[in-house]
Residue, then its C-alpha position, 0 to 999 in steps of 0.5 A: m970435503t968440499g963446500g958443497g959436501h958440507e952443505a949436503a952433509a948438513r942437509v942430511a944430518l938436519a933432515p929428521l928435525v923439521l925446521v921453521a924459519v924465523a919471519a926476519a930470516l933473510q935480514t942482513m945483519p947491520v953494518a958494523p960501526g966504522g965500515a968493518f965490512a968493507a975491509a973483509a972478504a967480498c961477502t954480506p953476513r947473513l943470520q938466519a934462526f930456525f926453530a923446531a916446527d911445533f914452536k910457533d910463537q913468531a914474536y919470541q923467535q924474532k926476539a931471539y934472533q934479534e938478541v943474537a944479531s945484536s951480539w954479533k961481532r964480525p971478525a977480521g977474518s971471514p970465510n970464502p963467500g958461501g961459507k956458513t957456520v950453524v950453531i945449535v942450542t936447546l933453549t929450556r923452559d926458563g930461557k937458559t941454553t945448552p952450550p952452543a955447538l958448532h954443527l957446521k963450520s965455515g972454513s974460518d975459525a974466527w968466524d965459527a968462534a964469533a958465531a958461537e960467542a954471539v949466541r953465548k952472549a945472547s943467552p939467557f933468552e926470555p922464558l919459553p911462552k906458557a902457551y908452548a907445552g914443550p920442555s924445551v926447543e931446539v934452535h939452529f942459528h946460521f951465520e952465512c957469508a953470502a956472496s955479494 
């Protein structure tokens, strides 16, 4: 399946789940010390986090995003520009997560493994806010190699 086919498949698979973007969703991840990005593929890494629509706590979403972003270590191998890994976890009330599931692969095994590892390292998260009534919330983390 071509890259466009993967994107279409992801949209179809995600259609039943209404997602809300984190306020900082369009932030670009910081450059690693030592200029690690310069030697990699001509793309800009971008992380976005999407929470289920009924989860409204923006401060919690931002903190979870920051924890994953700070755990992310860009691997030596990158996908082609436009490649994206989508990692899905379910956060439980106590902040623990289900094992990270690769919902969409980027075309780079190293990129996919680094994305899953970033989410794994960031866990456990803070307990879910008391104002949130649900027992858990599904979160999608998108690690994109955006064209520069």
